[in-house]
N, C-alpha and C positions, 0 to 999 in steps of 0.2 A: 770492486769494493769501494765503498765510500772513503773519503779522506779521514773520516772521524774514527777514532780508535774504539775498538770493541772492549767491553768490560769483562774482565775475568770474573767468573762466578755467575755470569748471566747465562740464560738459556736462549739459544737462537735456533730457528729452523735452518737446517743445513741441506742444501740440494745435493743429490747424489751421494748421500751418506753411504760409505762402503759396507758391503756385506762382510761376513766372516772371512771369506777368501780374498777380500781386497777389491772385488769388482764393484763398480758403481751401483748403488741401490736407489731407494726412494728418498724423497724429502722426509727428514725426521728431525726431532729436536735433539740438540747436542749441547752439553754444558761446556762453555768456553773456558779453557784452562789458561790460555795465554799464547804468546807468539814464540816461535822457535825457528832458528836458522839451521838448515841442514845442507851441507855442500854448497853454501852460498845462496841458497834459495830460501825465501821466507815462507813459513807455514803457520797455520792456525791449528791449535791442538784442541780437540773436542773429545768428550766422553759421551757415549750414547745415553740418552735419557728416555725412559719409557713413559713416565708421567711426571708432570711438574705443574704446579699451580700458576706460575708466572712465566709464561713463554713469550718471548719477544718475537713477533713475526716481522722481521726486517729482511729485505733482500740482501743476500750475501753473494757477491760475484766471485765464485771460487772455481778452481779446476782441481778435480781429484787427482792426486798423484798416486798414493798408495795408503794402505793402513787397514788393519783388521777392524771390524765393527763389533767385536764381541763386547758384551757388557763389562764395564770396568777396565777395558783395555783402550788406551787412547788411539784415536785415528788422526792422521795428519792430513790437512787439507791445504793445498798450496794457495797462498795469497796472490791475488791478481793486481799487485801494485809494486 
């Protein structure tokens, strides 16, 4: 992940966005809600987005830890920094 902070409310393409059962899925757009620390690990919190007019295609170096990919249910993606 780049050293620059991501913007809450922006939509990014998220690699391996989790499926409903938490397994890694395909690259898909996610609405970035913000950063969260869980058990001392930093995460990025995303909501799945099906369509959005302004999607930022930026590389996001992340490692999926867990999280459901259901619509309107946040998914946690571990920050690699």
